[in-house]
TITI-547224 format. One record per residue (C-alpha): y, z negated, x negated. Coordinates in pm, 1 decimal, decimal comma. Example, Ala and Ser with C-alpha at 12.3 -4.5 7.8 and 13.67 -1.06 7.14 Angstrom:
! residues 2
+----------+----------+----------+
:        v :        w :        u :
+----------+----------+----------+
:   -450,0 :   -780,0 :  -1230,0 :
:   -106,0 :   -714,0 :  -1367,0 :
+----------+----------+----------+
This chain:
! residues 473
+----------+----------+----------+
:        v :        w :        u :
+----------+----------+----------+
:   2175,5 :  -4607,9 :   4505,5 :
:   2488,2 :  -4698,4 :   4312,5 :
:   2664,3 :  -4470,8 :   4069,2 :
:   2620,5 :  -4689,4 :   3762,8 :
:   2238,8 :  -4712,1 :   3775,7 :
:   2227,6 :  -4337,5 :   3826,4 :
:   2442,3 :  -4265,7 :   3520,7 :
:   2270,6 :  -4527,6 :   3304,9 :
:   1928,6 :  -4382,0 :   3390,4 :
:   1997,3 :  -4009,3 :   3375,0 :
:   2214,4 :  -3996,5 :   3065,3 :
:   1960,8 :  -4145,7 :   2816,6 :
:   1692,0 :  -3919,1 :   2956,5 :
:   1910,8 :  -3613,7 :   2905,7 :
:   2006,0 :  -3716,2 :   2553,7 :
:   1638,8 :  -3774,1 :   2468,9 :
:   1536,0 :  -3433,3 :   2600,2 :
:   1809,4 :  -3254,1 :   2405,2 :
:   1729,3 :  -3443,9 :   2087,1 :
:   1358,4 :  -3367,1 :   2119,9 :
:   1426,9 :  -2997,2 :   2165,0 :
:   1673,7 :  -2965,1 :   1877,8 :
:   1506,0 :  -3177,4 :   1610,6 :
:   1342,8 :  -2967,4 :   1339,3 :
:   1076,4 :  -3137,1 :   1132,1 :
:    967,8 :  -3015,7 :    787,5 :
:    689,2 :  -2759,3 :    805,2 :
:    356,0 :  -2895,9 :    700,8 :
:     63,8 :  -2700,3 :    571,8 :
:    -87,6 :  -2691,3 :    918,8 :
:    232,0 :  -2533,0 :   1059,3 :
:    203,3 :  -2220,2 :    850,8 :
:    111,7 :  -1905,7 :   1044,6 :
:   -253,1 :  -1810,8 :   1027,2 :
:   -342,1 :  -1509,9 :    816,6 :
:   -571,1 :  -1223,7 :    895,4 :
:   -669,5 :   -925,0 :    690,4 :
:   -455,7 :   -615,5 :    739,4 :
:   -666,5 :   -307,1 :    798,7 :
:   -555,5 :    -36,0 :    558,6 :
:   -699,7 :    244,4 :    766,0 :
:   -541,0 :    146,4 :   1097,0 :
:   -312,3 :    417,0 :   1233,3 :
:     24,8 :    282,0 :   1350,6 :
:    102,2 :    567,8 :   1591,7 :
:    -64,5 :    600,7 :   1928,2 :
:   -128,6 :    908,2 :   2142,1 :
:    210,3 :    916,6 :   2313,2 :
:    404,1 :    882,4 :   1989,4 :
:    432,7 :    504,8 :   2023,8 :
:    275,8 :    275,1 :   1766,8 :
:     22,3 :     28,3 :   1895,1 :
:    101,8 :   -303,5 :   1725,7 :
:   -173,9 :   -425,7 :   1499,7 :
:   -289,1 :   -776,9 :   1568,5 :
:   -244,3 :   -857,2 :   1201,4 :
:    107,5 :   -720,8 :   1163,1 :
:    240,5 :  -1065,6 :   1088,9 :
:     -6,1 :  -1137,1 :    810,9 :
:     21,7 :   -854,3 :    556,1 :
:    -42,3 :  -1060,7 :    246,1 :
:   -403,0 :  -1123,7 :    337,3 :
:   -457,8 :   -751,0 :    288,7 :
:   -355,8 :   -798,7 :    -72,1 :
:   -624,5 :  -1059,1 :   -121,0 :
:   -460,8 :  -1397,6 :   -150,6 :
:   -201,9 :  -1657,9 :    -52,3 :
:    167,3 :  -1596,5 :     -1,9 :
:    456,2 :  -1695,9 :   -223,6 :
:    570,6 :  -1610,8 :   -574,4 :
:    402,4 :  -1915,7 :   -727,3 :
:     65,1 :  -1832,9 :   -574,2 :
:    102,2 :  -1469,3 :   -681,8 :
:    178,8 :  -1567,0 :  -1040,3 :
:   -116,1 :  -1806,0 :  -1058,7 :
:   -347,3 :  -1542,7 :   -911,7 :
:   -222,1 :  -1286,2 :  -1164,2 :
:   -277,0 :  -1529,4 :  -1449,7 :
:   -629,4 :  -1602,4 :  -1327,2 :
:   -702,2 :  -1230,3 :  -1307,8 :
:   -573,5 :  -1180,8 :  -1660,0 :
:   -784,4 :  -1466,3 :  -1790,2 :
:  -1090,5 :  -1294,4 :  -1648,2 :
:  -1002,1 :   -967,9 :  -1824,5 :
:  -1143,1 :   -878,1 :  -2163,5 :
:   -885,0 :  -1017,5 :  -2410,7 :
:   -593,0 :   -909,9 :  -2190,5 :
:   -714,0 :   -549,6 :  -2183,7 :
:   -739,9 :   -470,5 :  -1810,9 :
:   -921,8 :   -180,5 :  -1654,1 :
:   -743,0 :     35,6 :  -1399,0 :
:   -889,5 :   -165,5 :  -1110,0 :
:   -774,6 :   -491,7 :  -1271,1 :
:   -429,1 :   -346,8 :  -1332,5 :
:   -393,8 :   -246,6 :   -967,0 :
:   -504,4 :   -595,8 :   -862,4 :
:   -241,6 :   -747,0 :  -1092,5 :
:     28,9 :   -530,3 :   -935,8 :
:    -80,1 :   -639,3 :   -587,0 :
:    -66,2 :  -1002,4 :   -693,9 :
:    273,0 :  -1015,2 :   -860,2 :
:    488,5 :   -704,7 :   -819,3 :
:    822,3 :   -806,5 :   -661,6 :
:    851,2 :   -484,0 :   -459,5 :
:    519,7 :   -557,8 :   -287,0 :
:    623,3 :   -920,9 :   -233,9 :
:    952,1 :   -810,3 :    -75,4 :
:    781,0 :   -557,6 :    151,7 :
:    526,2 :   -819,4 :    259,8 :
:    806,9 :  -1064,6 :    336,7 :
:    974,4 :   -796,9 :    551,5 :
:    655,5 :   -776,4 :    760,5 :
:    663,1 :  -1152,8 :    811,1 :
:   1028,8 :  -1133,5 :    915,6 :
:    960,5 :   -856,4 :   1168,4 :
:    656,8 :  -1038,1 :   1309,2 :
:    859,4 :  -1357,1 :   1356,3 :
:   1137,1 :  -1168,4 :   1533,7 :
:    882,0 :   -999,1 :   1759,3 :
:    738,9 :  -1335,6 :   1855,4 :
:   1087,0 :  -1471,1 :   1924,6 :
:   1188,1 :  -1168,9 :   2133,3 :
:    917,2 :  -1228,6 :   2393,6 :
:   1014,4 :  -1588,5 :   2478,5 :
:   1196,2 :  -1694,6 :   2793,8 :
:   1537,0 :  -1860,5 :   2746,2 :
:   1524,6 :  -2238,9 :   2750,7 :
:   1633,0 :  -2409,2 :   3074,1 :
:   1970,4 :  -2579,0 :   3073,6 :
:   1994,5 :  -2943,0 :   3184,3 :
:   2309,4 :  -3019,8 :   3384,7 :
:   2468,6 :  -3364,3 :   3439,1 :
:   2804,2 :  -3356,2 :   3608,2 :
:   3047,9 :  -3580,2 :   3796,0 :
:   3259,1 :  -3409,8 :   4061,8 :
:   3537,4 :  -3502,3 :   4303,8 :
:   3629,8 :  -3812,5 :   4106,1 :
:   3960,8 :  -3940,4 :   4243,1 :
:   4237,9 :  -4041,6 :   4008,9 :
:   4337,6 :  -4324,8 :   4238,2 :
:   4109,7 :  -4577,2 :   4393,2 :
:   3748,5 :  -4609,6 :   4297,1 :
:   3708,1 :  -4319,7 :   4057,9 :
:   3336,5 :  -4359,8 :   3991,3 :
:   3247,5 :  -4521,6 :   4317,8 :
:   3375,2 :  -4236,6 :   4532,1 :
:   3266,1 :  -3947,4 :   4306,0 :
:   2974,4 :  -3712,8 :   4347,2 :
:   2708,7 :  -3690,4 :   4077,2 :
:   2489,3 :  -3391,2 :   4003,6 :
:   2174,6 :  -3360,3 :   3795,2 :
:   1955,9 :  -3052,5 :   3769,3 :
:   1849,1 :  -2749,4 :   3572,6 :
:   1967,4 :  -2394,5 :   3529,0 :
:   1729,0 :  -2117,7 :   3421,9 :
:   1801,4 :  -1757,9 :   3325,4 :
:   1530,9 :  -1516,0 :   3439,1 :
:   1531,4 :  -1176,4 :   3262,9 :
:   1431,0 :   -903,1 :   3506,9 :
:   1361,5 :   -536,2 :   3457,0 :
:   1107,2 :   -594,5 :   3178,3 :
:   1366,0 :   -681,9 :   2913,7 :
:   1148,9 :   -941,1 :   2742,1 :
:    839,5 :   -720,7 :   2742,9 :
:   1033,9 :   -424,5 :   2606,3 :
:   1195,8 :   -638,8 :   2336,7 :
:    862,8 :   -787,4 :   2234,5 :
:    698,7 :   -443,6 :   2226,4 :
:    982,9 :   -308,7 :   2011,6 :
:    947,7 :   -607,7 :   1781,3 :
:    574,6 :   -556,1 :   1743,4 :
:    627,4 :   -189,6 :   1662,3 :
:    891,9 :   -289,4 :   1409,1 :
:    634,1 :   -521,0 :   1250,3 :
:    385,1 :   -232,6 :   1247,8 :
:    649,8 :    -13,0 :   1083,9 :
:    711,0 :   -276,6 :    818,4 :
:    334,0 :   -295,3 :    759,8 :
:    327,8 :     81,6 :    710,3 :
:    625,1 :     45,8 :    476,1 :
:    429,4 :   -217,1 :    282,8 :
:    148,3 :     36,3 :    238,2 :
:    401,5 :    297,5 :    124,3 :
:    556,9 :     59,6 :   -128,4 :
:    210,5 :    -37,1 :   -247,9 :
:    124,1 :    330,9 :   -288,2 :
:    440,8 :    389,8 :   -493,4 :
:    372,7 :     86,6 :   -713,3 :
:      9,6 :    192,0 :   -758,6 :
:    124,4 :    539,5 :   -856,0 :
:    349,8 :    398,4 :  -1125,3 :
:     72,0 :    171,6 :  -1247,4 :
:   -172,0 :    462,9 :  -1259,8 :
:     76,1 :    673,2 :  -1455,1 :
:    155,4 :    393,9 :  -1701,9 :
:   -214,1 :    309,8 :  -1734,9 :
:   -300,8 :    675,2 :  -1803,1 :
:    -35,1 :    690,5 :  -2075,2 :
:   -154,4 :    364,7 :  -2233,3 :
:   -517,2 :    477,8 :  -2220,1 :
:   -416,3 :    815,2 :  -2363,5 :
:   -258,5 :    650,6 :  -2667,1 :
:   -560,8 :    422,1 :  -2700,2 :
:   -776,3 :    732,0 :  -2739,8 :
:   -517,8 :    906,9 :  -2958,5 :
:   -504,6 :    607,2 :  -3190,7 :
:   -884,3 :    610,6 :  -3213,9 :
:   -878,0 :    982,7 :  -3294,5 :
:   -608,8 :    925,9 :  -3557,1 :
:   -820,9 :    650,6 :  -3713,4 :
:  -1110,8 :    896,0 :  -3741,4 :
:   -876,6 :   1145,3 :  -3906,3 :
:   -765,7 :    877,3 :  -4154,7 :
:  -1126,7 :    798,3 :  -4242,4 :
:  -1202,1 :   1168,5 :  -4286,0 :
:   -895,3 :   1216,8 :  -4505,9 :
:   -990,0 :    917,8 :  -4720,8 :
:  -1344,2 :   1048,3 :  -4757,8 :
:  -1203,5 :   1383,5 :  -4861,1 :
:   -978,2 :   1212,7 :  -5115,7 :
:  -1272,6 :   1023,6 :  -5266,3 :
:  -1475,4 :   1344,0 :  -5282,9 :
:  -1191,2 :   1528,6 :  -5452,6 :
:  -1148,2 :   1252,6 :  -5710,4 :
:  -1520,8 :   1265,2 :  -5781,1 :
:  -1502,1 :   1641,0 :  -5829,8 :
:  -1204,3 :   1597,2 :  -6062,3 :
:  -1409,7 :   1362,8 :  -6279,7 :
:  -1688,3 :   1623,1 :  -6290,5 :
:  -1443,7 :   1898,5 :  -6377,6 :
:  -1492,4 :   2085,7 :  -6048,4 :
:  -1137,2 :   2017,3 :  -5926,1 :
:   -785,5 :   2015,8 :  -6068,5 :
:   -519,7 :   1742,2 :  -6035,8 :
:   -332,2 :   1947,6 :  -5775,9 :
:   -637,3 :   1921,0 :  -5547,9 :
:   -623,0 :   1542,2 :  -5575,0 :
:   -250,5 :   1544,4 :  -5498,9 :
:   -313,4 :   1761,3 :  -5191,6 :
:   -587,9 :   1524,7 :  -5073,9 :
:   -355,8 :   1226,7 :  -5124,8 :
:    -83,8 :   1397,3 :  -4920,4 :
:   -333,7 :   1463,4 :  -4641,1 :
:   -447,6 :   1097,4 :  -4642,1 :
:    -88,1 :    971,4 :  -4636,2 :
:     -0,6 :   1209,4 :  -4354,6 :
:   -301,9 :   1097,1 :  -4151,6 :
:   -204,4 :    732,6 :  -4199,4 :
:    152,3 :    806,5 :  -4091,4 :
:     33,9 :    984,5 :  -3777,4 :
:   -197,0 :    692,7 :  -3700,4 :
:     79,1 :    434,9 :  -3743,4 :
:    322,3 :    640,6 :  -3533,2 :
:     76,9 :    675,4 :  -3245,2 :
:    -17,1 :    308,0 :  -3274,9 :
:    350,2 :    221,3 :  -3219,9 :
:    355,6 :    455,3 :  -2921,2 :
:     44,8 :    282,6 :  -2788,3 :
:    219,8 :    -55,1 :  -2809,1 :
:    519,9 :     91,3 :  -2628,4 :
:    297,0 :    237,6 :  -2357,4 :
:    122,1 :    -97,3 :  -2309,4 :
:    462,3 :   -264,1 :  -2274,8 :
:    565,4 :    -10,4 :  -2011,4 :
:    243,5 :    -83,9 :  -1825,5 :
:    339,4 :   -452,9 :  -1814,2 :
:    672,0 :   -358,5 :  -1651,5 :
:    490,2 :   -131,1 :  -1405,4 :
:    272,5 :   -430,3 :  -1313,2 :
:    586,9 :   -622,6 :  -1218,8 :
:    610,2 :   -862,3 :  -1513,6 :
:    739,2 :   -738,7 :  -1847,4 :
:    641,7 :  -1067,1 :  -2012,8 :
:    268,4 :  -1004,6 :  -1972,1 :
:    108,7 :  -1018,9 :  -2316,4 :
:   -122,7 :   -721,4 :  -2273,3 :
:   -308,6 :   -609,2 :  -2582,5 :
:   -426,4 :   -277,2 :  -2446,9 :
:   -633,7 :   -122,7 :  -2169,4 :
:   -996,4 :    -44,2 :  -2108,6 :
:  -1127,9 :    272,1 :  -1952,5 :
:  -1236,7 :    627,7 :  -2012,4 :
:  -1027,3 :    938,5 :  -1967,3 :
:  -1353,6 :   1124,8 :  -1911,8 :
:  -1417,4 :    950,5 :  -1578,9 :
:  -1521,4 :   1214,0 :  -1329,2 :
:  -1226,0 :   1354,5 :  -1135,1 :
:  -1306,8 :   1625,0 :   -886,1 :
:  -1070,7 :   1886,7 :   -749,7 :
:  -1076,3 :   1865,5 :   -369,6 :
:  -1013,0 :   2173,9 :   -162,3 :
:   -643,5 :   2223,7 :    -89,8 :
:   -719,2 :   2269,3 :    278,9 :
:   -886,5 :   1928,1 :    288,3 :
:   -583,6 :   1767,2 :    125,9 :
:   -333,9 :   1930,4 :    362,9 :
:   -544,0 :   1842,8 :    666,6 :
:   -514,0 :   1473,3 :    576,8 :
:   -142,7 :   1483,7 :    507,5 :
:    -65,4 :   1264,3 :    809,8 :
:   -258,2 :    977,8 :    649,2 :
:    -35,9 :    980,0 :    341,3 :
:    140,2 :    640,4 :    316,9 :
:    487,1 :    797,3 :    312,1 :
:    421,3 :   1007,8 :    622,5 :
:    250,9 :    720,0 :    803,5 :
:    549,2 :    493,4 :    731,6 :
:    791,0 :    753,4 :    868,9 :
:    584,3 :    795,2 :   1185,1 :
:    573,0 :    417,3 :   1235,5 :
:    952,2 :    398,7 :   1197,1 :
:    984,2 :    679,5 :   1452,0 :
:    767,3 :    491,8 :   1702,1 :
:    967,2 :    172,8 :   1648,3 :
:   1292,0 :    362,5 :   1710,2 :
:   1152,5 :    500,1 :   2038,4 :
:   1055,7 :    148,4 :   2144,9 :
:   1409,3 :     26,1 :   2074,2 :
:   1537,3 :    282,2 :   2325,0 :
:   1321,1 :    122,1 :   2594,4 :
:   1442,6 :   -221,9 :   2490,2 :
:   1808,7 :   -118,5 :   2512,0 :
:   1758,3 :     48,3 :   2850,6 :
:   1580,6 :   -260,5 :   2983,3 :
:   1862,3 :   -481,9 :   2853,9 :
:   2110,9 :   -297,4 :   3079,7 :
:   1960,1 :   -472,2 :   3381,0 :
:   2145,0 :   -806,1 :   3415,8 :
:   1953,8 :  -1133,0 :   3400,9 :
:   1936,0 :  -1357,5 :   3708,0 :
:   2038,7 :  -1722,5 :   3676,7 :
:   1879,9 :  -1979,2 :   3908,2 :
:   2030,0 :  -2325,7 :   3951,0 :
:   1877,7 :  -2629,0 :   4124,7 :
:   2081,2 :  -2951,7 :   4135,9 :
:   2041,9 :  -3294,1 :   4292,4 :
:   2371,2 :  -3421,2 :   4432,7 :
:   2453,0 :  -3785,9 :   4491,8 :
:   2747,6 :  -3837,7 :   4729,9 :
:   2845,9 :  -4187,8 :   4632,2 :
:   3122,3 :  -4232,4 :   4891,7 :
:   2878,7 :  -4174,3 :   5177,4 :
:   2571,8 :  -4308,4 :   4993,1 :
:   2399,2 :  -3981,8 :   5072,7 :
:   2178,8 :  -3739,5 :   4882,4 :
:   2181,8 :  -3357,9 :   4881,1 :
:   2064,1 :  -3062,2 :   4681,4 :
:   2251,7 :  -2757,9 :   4549,2 :
:   2080,4 :  -2422,5 :   4498,9 :
:   2255,9 :  -2133,6 :   4327,9 :
:   2190,4 :  -1786,1 :   4195,0 :
:   2402,4 :  -1584,2 :   3952,5 :
:   2396,3 :  -1226,0 :   3833,4 :
:   2607,7 :  -1069,0 :   3560,7 :
:   2835,0 :   -791,7 :   3686,7 :
:   2814,3 :   -499,7 :   3442,1 :
:   3174,3 :   -389,7 :   3483,0 :
:   3310,6 :   -378,2 :   3131,2 :
:   2995,8 :   -378,5 :   2916,7 :
:   2716,6 :   -152,5 :   3037,8 :
:   2560,8 :   -114,0 :   2689,8 :
:   2665,9 :    249,6 :   2670,5 :
:   2723,0 :    235,2 :   2295,4 :
:   2390,2 :     61,4 :   2232,5 :
:   2203,9 :    326,6 :   2432,3 :
:   2377,7 :    609,1 :   2248,4 :
:   2307,2 :    445,5 :   1912,2 :
:   1938,8 :    396,2 :   2001,2 :
:   1895,1 :    761,3 :   2097,3 :
:   2070,5 :    874,0 :   1777,6 :
:   1855,4 :    640,0 :   1569,8 :
:   1538,2 :    782,8 :   1724,9 :
:   1657,6 :   1138,5 :   1656,7 :
:   1728,1 :   1045,6 :   1296,8 :
:   1383,9 :    887,2 :   1262,3 :
:   1217,0 :   1206,0 :   1388,6 :
:   1421,6 :   1414,1 :   1143,2 :
:   1327,5 :   1182,6 :    857,6 :
:    960,8 :   1216,9 :    952,3 :
:    983,9 :   1595,4 :    932,7 :
:   1164,5 :   1572,6 :    599,2 :
:    903,0 :   1330,7 :    466,7 :
:    623,7 :   1568,5 :    570,8 :
:    791,0 :   1856,4 :    386,7 :
:    860,2 :   1653,4 :     73,8 :
:    511,7 :   1503,6 :     67,2 :
:    342,3 :   1839,5 :    127,0 :
:    541,0 :   1994,0 :   -157,7 :
:    451,7 :   1709,0 :   -392,5 :
:     83,6 :   1720,3 :   -295,0 :
:     67,3 :   2097,2 :   -346,0 :
:    223,0 :   2063,4 :   -691,8 :
:     -8,1 :   1773,4 :   -782,4 :
:   -312,0 :   1975,5 :   -670,0 :
:   -210,8 :   2264,0 :   -896,8 :
:   -153,0 :   2029,8 :  -1191,0 :
:   -485,3 :   1854,3 :  -1133,7 :
:   -679,0 :   2180,1 :  -1116,1 :
:   -511,4 :   2320,4 :  -1427,9 :
:   -545,0 :   1998,1 :  -1629,5 :
:   -916,0 :   1962,3 :  -1553,1 :
:   -971,4 :   2329,7 :  -1630,7 :
:   -796,6 :   2290,1 :  -1968,3 :
:   -991,6 :   1972,2 :  -2051,3 :
:  -1322,7 :   2134,6 :  -1958,2 :
:  -1244,9 :   2451,5 :  -2152,4 :
:  -1157,2 :   2254,2 :  -2465,0 :
:  -1463,7 :   2029,4 :  -2436,5 :
:  -1713,5 :   2307,1 :  -2364,8 :
:  -1577,3 :   2608,7 :  -2552,1 :
:  -1341,2 :   2507,7 :  -2830,9 :
:  -1434,8 :   2166,0 :  -2969,9 :
:  -1804,3 :   2243,6 :  -3037,3 :
:  -1710,0 :   2559,6 :  -3228,4 :
:  -1435,2 :   2385,4 :  -3428,6 :
:  -1677,2 :   2107,0 :  -3523,5 :
:  -1921,9 :   2369,1 :  -3655,9 :
:  -1643,3 :   2542,3 :  -3849,4 :
:  -1523,5 :   2214,7 :  -4002,8 :
:  -1875,8 :   2111,2 :  -4099,4 :
:  -1930,5 :   2445,3 :  -4269,4 :
:  -1597,8 :   2421,2 :  -4451,9 :
:  -1682,7 :   2072,7 :  -4580,4 :
:  -2024,0 :   2190,1 :  -4704,4 :
:  -1869,2 :   2488,2 :  -4879,6 :
:  -1598,0 :   2271,1 :  -5033,5 :
:  -1858,0 :   2026,1 :  -5162,7 :
:  -2033,9 :   2323,8 :  -5319,0 :
:  -1710,2 :   2453,2 :  -5470,7 :
:  -1699,7 :   2771,8 :  -5264,3 :
:  -1365,8 :   2708,2 :  -5084,6 :
:  -1046,1 :   2523,7 :  -5167,9 :
:   -949,5 :   2187,6 :  -5021,8 :
:   -672,9 :   2350,5 :  -4819,1 :
:   -930,6 :   2526,0 :  -4601,3 :
:  -1097,5 :   2194,7 :  -4514,5 :
:   -761,6 :   2038,7 :  -4433,0 :
:   -666,7 :   2333,2 :  -4213,4 :
:   -990,4 :   2319,9 :  -4013,7 :
:   -971,4 :   1942,5 :  -3981,2 :
:   -615,5 :   1969,7 :  -3842,7 :
:   -723,5 :   2232,8 :  -3591,8 :
:  -1002,5 :   2007,8 :  -3467,7 :
:   -774,5 :   1703,1 :  -3439,4 :
:   -508,7 :   1900,8 :  -3251,1 :
:   -767,3 :   2032,6 :  -3005,8 :
:   -903,5 :   1682,2 :  -2945,0 :
:   -551,1 :   1554,8 :  -2876,2 :
:   -487,6 :   1850,7 :  -2646,1 :
:   -796,7 :   1759,1 :  -2445,2 :
:   -679,8 :   1396,5 :  -2419,3 :
:   -339,6 :   1518,3 :  -2300,5 :
:   -503,0 :   1731,2 :  -2032,3 :
:   -710,4 :   1435,6 :  -1912,3 :
:   -398,7 :   1215,9 :  -1898,1 :
:   -219,0 :   1480,7 :  -1689,8 :
:   -521,7 :   1499,6 :  -1460,6 :
:   -513,8 :   1122,0 :  -1401,2 :
:   -142,4 :   1134,9 :  -1320,2 :
:   -190,3 :   1423,1 :  -1074,8 :
:   -491,7 :   1255,2 :   -914,3 :
:   -279,3 :    947,7 :   -836,7 :
:    -71,1 :   1157,5 :   -594,3 :
:   -372,7 :   1304,1 :   -415,6 :
:   -603,3 :   1001,5 :   -413,2 :
:   -460,5 :    843,9 :    -92,4 :
:   -560,6 :   1155,5 :    100,3 :
:   -918,0 :   1154,8 :    -32,5 :
:  -1001,2 :    789,0 :    -87,4 :
:   -873,0 :    460,8 :     54,0 :
:   -530,7 :    340,6 :    -49,7 :
:   -693,5 :     47,6 :   -222,4 :
:   -829,4 :    264,8 :   -496,1 :
+----------+----------+----------+
């Protein structure tokens, strides 16, 4: 076998192999990673303190109910809005809108995809290296005819479980990012719930103010009628006009606050340009007060605590990955040798091992242990902070519901009776108009106080709900 046929045959083959391995074609729709639903209730931490990677860690967006990408999220949000009643979403629709378009949720979901891709990459063997070489080529005489030609492959073989440890750490990192996605979603949902409660509160306040305006106008008409009959004086009419004007001012002021609250809800949903007209719902929806012991017992399932525990497990897995990486890889080499001068063939077999003389990964090991210690400390701090917040929310919820119930059952019925009696007596000429106005104001203030208590109860419930119901709610 001559040298020229060997070179002319091997070189195009090598170039073709390299080109095939390095060419990147545009991703088609069929190349996109498959999606699977993320289970909200899956626990990312296993018995030994290590998180078991969920099989769906790389596909978090399916848990949010739709395709990936900002364009798809915007179209899904628009479709959801179109299904709402005149752009007046309920709380469930508002939470769905936040899932579909909020940039914080989109960013957290993208972080899961990034971690899942890195985990997949970490478990792959290094690519073999193709070698084509000419050796012992003389500078005088027949340079190519008396040279030796080599063709073969070189493969690095990681030993000591480095690839498995790296892949496991990557999968736990993906699980941690999935838990972080749930935490971010919980935070966004909490803001949406708070903004929705405020918007709904002002919806009800505006309705109550409208009733007060109608009552004040009716009182003004009655007073004018009495003035014509001689049963009232002009000062009574002036007082009734002042009361009507004041009721209209209060209504207009709270209507402006309602518009501001609806605008803040749009920002909480992740898009301040949403043309919301209001919200739909009832502040009287049943909210129970769970036992404090039940809430504390489920503290570990709180999204913030679960995310911290998943980060702790991922940090522990990185220690194993760093320790496994201290074991040097083995390089195997197999070459075909053509000795052109003697027209002979041979093979070369080699093995190589890195000598860990200067770099033994001491700093990486120390950093991994410190990172794991920090993760454990952050988990303890998160437990303390979350427990404190949950305790405070439980107290606020219990007090707000107690105030709302007391006003609804004890105060409002009595004030309605008092106001009705005052209006009857005023119509009969037994009391002055000022008494009716005073009783009407007391009733309106008590109704607004009850609405305020119900709003506070909804805000407090948002902090406890993940420990009682699913995070989807």
